[in-house]
C-alpha positions as CSV (number, residue, x, y, z in Angstrom):
1,M,0.0,0.0,0.0
2,G,3.0,2.3,0.2
3,R,2.5,5.9,1.3
4,A,-1.3,5.4,1.4
5,K,-0.7,4.1,5.0
6,E,0.6,7.6,5.9
7,I,-2.6,9.4,5.1
8,I,-4.4,11.0,8.0
9,V,-8.2,11.2,7.9
10,K,-10.1,13.5,10.2
11,V,-13.3,15.6,10.3
12,I,-13.0,19.0,8.7
13,P,-15.3,22.1,8.5
14,S,-17.8,22.2,5.7
15,K,-16.4,25.4,4.3
16,I,-13.0,23.8,3.8
17,A,-14.5,20.6,2.4
18,N,-16.8,22.4,0.0
19,E,-14.0,24.6,-1.4
20,F,-12.0,21.5,-2.1
21,I,-14.9,19.7,-3.7
22,K,-15.7,22.6,-6.0
23,K,-12.1,22.6,-7.2
24,N,-11.5,18.9,-7.5
25,H,-14.8,17.0,-8.0
26,Y,-15.8,16.3,-11.6
27,S,-19.1,18.0,-11.1
28,G,-17.7,21.1,-9.5
29,K,-20.7,21.1,-7.2
30,V,-21.4,20.3,-3.6
31,V,-24.4,18.5,-2.1
32,P,-26.3,20.7,0.3
33,N,-27.4,17.6,2.3
34,S,-23.8,16.9,3.3
35,I,-23.4,17.2,7.0
36,L,-20.2,15.2,7.8
37,H,-16.9,16.0,6.0
38,F,-13.7,14.1,6.3
39,G,-10.3,15.4,5.0
40,A,-7.5,13.2,3.8
41,F,-4.1,14.7,4.7
42,L,-0.6,13.7,3.5
43,D,2.5,15.7,4.2
44,D,0.4,18.1,6.3
45,K,-1.7,19.2,3.4
46,L,-5.3,18.4,2.4
47,H,-5.5,16.2,-0.7
48,G,-8.9,14.6,-0.5
49,V,-12.5,15.0,0.9
50,L,-15.3,12.6,1.6
51,S,-18.7,14.1,2.4
52,Y,-21.6,12.2,4.0
53,G,-25.2,13.2,4.5
54,S,-28.8,12.2,4.0
55,P,-29.9,11.0,0.5
56,M,-31.4,13.7,-1.8
57,V,-34.5,11.5,-2.5
58,K,-35.1,9.8,0.8
59,K,-38.3,7.8,0.1
60,S,-36.7,5.9,-2.8
61,V,-33.9,4.4,-0.8
62,I,-35.0,3.9,2.8
63,G,-36.4,0.5,2.0
64,L,-33.2,-0.8,0.6
65,V,-32.1,-2.1,4.0
66,T,-34.7,-3.6,6.3
67,E,-35.8,-2.1,9.6
68,T,-33.5,1.0,9.5
69,G,-34.6,4.6,9.9
70,W,-33.2,7.9,8.6
71,N,-30.9,8.3,11.6
72,Q,-29.4,4.9,10.9
73,M,-27.9,5.5,7.4
74,L,-25.8,7.9,5.4
75,E,-25.0,8.5,1.8
76,L,-21.4,9.1,0.7
77,N,-22.5,11.8,-1.7
78,R,-19.2,13.4,-2.6
79,M,-15.7,12.1,-2.8
80,A,-12.8,14.0,-4.4
81,F,-9.1,13.6,-4.4
82,D,-6.3,15.5,-6.1
83,E,-3.4,13.9,-8.1
84,Y,-1.0,14.1,-5.1
85,L,-2.3,11.0,-3.3
86,P,-0.7,7.6,-4.1
87,K,-2.4,4.4,-5.4
88,Y,-5.0,2.8,-3.1
89,S,-5.6,6.1,-1.3
90,E,-9.4,6.2,-2.1
91,S,-10.2,2.8,-0.7
92,R,-8.1,3.4,2.4
93,C,-9.8,6.7,3.1
94,I,-13.3,5.1,2.7
95,A,-12.3,2.4,5.1
96,I,-11.0,4.9,7.7
97,T,-14.1,7.1,7.5
98,I,-16.4,4.0,7.9
99,K,-14.4,3.0,11.0
100,L,-14.7,6.5,12.4
101,I,-18.5,6.6,11.8
102,K,-18.9,3.2,13.4
103,K,-17.0,4.4,16.5
104,N,-18.5,7.8,16.9
105,A,-22.0,7.3,15.5
106,P,-22.9,3.7,16.4
107,Q,-26.5,4.3,15.3
108,I,-25.4,4.3,11.6
109,K,-26.1,0.9,10.2
110,W,-25.3,1.3,6.5
111,I,-23.8,3.5,3.8
112,L,-25.3,4.2,0.4
113,S,-23.4,5.6,-2.6
114,F,-23.8,6.1,-6.4
115,S,-21.3,6.1,-9.2
116,D,-22.1,8.0,-12.4
117,G,-20.5,6.3,-15.4
118,T,-21.3,9.2,-17.7
119,Q,-18.8,11.5,-15.9
120,C,-16.8,9.3,-13.6
121,G,-16.8,5.5,-13.6
122,D,-18.6,2.3,-12.6
123,G,-17.5,2.2,-9.0
124,T,-14.1,0.5,-8.9
125,I,-13.3,2.2,-5.6
126,Y,-16.6,1.0,-4.0
127,R,-16.0,-2.6,-5.0
128,A,-12.4,-2.4,-3.6
129,S,-13.9,-1.0,-0.3
130,G,-16.3,-3.8,0.3
131,F,-19.5,-2.3,-1.0
132,V,-22.0,-4.5,-2.9
133,L,-23.6,-3.6,-6.2
134,T,-27.4,-3.4,-6.0
135,K,-28.5,-1.6,-9.2
136,I,-27.3,-0.7,-12.6
137,N,-29.5,2.0,-14.1
138,S,-29.3,2.6,-17.8
139,T,-31.2,5.9,-17.6
140,S,-28.8,8.8,-17.4
141,P,-29.3,11.0,-14.4
142,T,-27.6,13.9,-16.1
143,R,-27.9,15.9,-19.3
144,I,-25.6,18.4,-21.1
145,M,-26.4,21.8,-22.4
146,P,-25.0,23.3,-25.7
147,D,-22.5,25.3,-23.7
148,G,-21.2,22.2,-22.0
149,T,-23.0,22.8,-18.6
150,I,-23.9,19.5,-17.0
151,L,-27.4,19.4,-15.3
152,S,-28.4,16.7,-12.9
153,R,-32.0,15.6,-12.2
154,M,-31.7,17.4,-8.8
155,T,-30.8,20.6,-10.5
156,V,-34.0,20.9,-12.5
157,T,-36.1,20.4,-9.3
158,K,-34.4,23.2,-7.4
159,G,-36.2,26.4,-6.7
160,K,-34.0,28.7,-8.8
161,H,-34.5,26.5,-11.9
162,I,-38.3,26.2,-11.3
163,L,-38.5,30.0,-11.1
164,K,-36.7,30.3,-14.4
165,T,-39.0,27.8,-16.1
166,G,-42.3,29.3,-14.9
167,G,-42.9,26.8,-12.1
168,K,-42.1,23.7,-14.1
169,A,-39.5,21.1,-13.0
170,N,-38.7,20.0,-16.5
171,W,-35.4,19.5,-18.4
172,P,-34.7,22.4,-20.8
173,K,-35.5,21.4,-24.4
174,E,-32.0,21.9,-25.5
175,A,-30.5,19.5,-22.8
176,V,-29.2,16.3,-24.3
177,P,-29.0,13.1,-22.2
178,L,-25.5,11.8,-21.5
179,I,-25.1,8.2,-22.6
180,G,-24.0,5.9,-19.8
181,F,-25.1,4.1,-16.6
182,Q,-25.5,4.9,-12.9
183,F,-24.5,2.3,-10.3
184,R,-25.9,2.0,-6.8
185,Y,-23.7,0.5,-4.0
186,I,-24.4,-0.4,-0.4
187,Y,-22.1,-1.0,2.5
188,L,-23.4,-2.7,5.7
189,I,-21.7,-1.4,8.8
190,D,-24.0,-3.6,10.9
191,K,-23.7,-7.1,9.4
192,N,-26.9,-8.1,11.1
193,C,-28.9,-5.8,8.8
194,K,-30.4,-7.3,5.6
195,I,-30.3,-5.7,2.2
196,N,-33.8,-5.8,0.8
197,V,-32.9,-5.8,-2.9
198,P,-31.0,-8.3,-5.1
199,I,-27.2,-8.1,-4.8
200,L,-25.7,-8.1,-8.3
201,P,-22.5,-9.9,-9.2
202,F,-19.9,-7.4,-10.5
203,S,-19.7,-9.5,-13.7
204,K,-23.2,-8.0,-14.4
205,I,-21.4,-4.8,-15.4
206,D,-19.7,-6.4,-18.3
207,E,-22.7,-8.4,-19.2
208,M,-24.7,-5.2,-19.7
209,G,-21.8,-3.4,-21.4
210,A,-21.9,-0.9,-18.6
211,G,-18.2,-0.7,-17.7
212,M,-17.0,2.8,-17.7
213,Y,-14.0,4.9,-16.6
214,K,-14.0,8.7,-16.6
215,G,-17.0,8.6,-19.0
216,Q,-15.4,6.2,-21.5
217,K,-16.6,2.7,-22.0
218,I,-14.2,0.0,-20.8
219,S,-14.9,-3.5,-19.5
220,L,-13.7,-4.8,-16.1
221,S,-11.6,-7.4,-17.9
222,E,-10.0,-4.8,-20.1
223,R,-9.3,-2.6,-17.2
224,Q,-7.7,-5.5,-15.3
225,A,-5.5,-6.3,-18.3
226,L,-4.4,-2.7,-18.5
227,S,-3.6,-2.6,-14.8
228,D,-1.6,-5.8,-15.1
229,K,0.3,-4.4,-18.0
230,V,1.2,-1.2,-16.2
231,E,2.4,-3.2,-13.1
232,S,4.5,-5.6,-15.2
233,N,6.2,-2.7,-16.9
234,S,6.8,-0.8,-13.6
235,P,10.4,-0.6,-12.3
236,S,11.0,-2.9,-9.3
């Protein structure tokens, strides 16, 4: 794991976290529901942020895990790292934040997160961190405007947008859907809890042709082959 072991993860103020996310997350946007922010520090500088909070659409996800309430789950809704951190940093940071949540907020039973293949990837980091795959959605949650602006489904339901569109929470006519998939992942902190939806094998991603990395299609097997090639050519 190399220098990834030297990373220090601790709670940071929302102002610092949001500034980092706006600069380093592919969306350039923060999630207003985020209430818990962790910073990843290496060599005494901030190089990563993981933000947790309540899901944006609560009623659609509360039933995913049986007999748990709103105060018993969190969504990892933003994760951003700069290029300074070494390999394996993301999965290590997720593991540390989950340990801290388990220790300091024992009422939290499970973690939810999504990966957007149209802009990021199919969730490699979540799979490496012990999350299970519970849904592959072929309907894009985002659309792009002619000027390159990316709109999410949440954006078009916000008050400012509704005011601009005369009270309608509709996509602008000129917005074009991004082609890709969205992936839903769940991590059970409390192993006694039960996931109430089917758990999909990771091979399902390739079966559906849904493998993506930074918005580009690539299968899991192709990615593994590329990783093996890079490692075999690396100096010892």
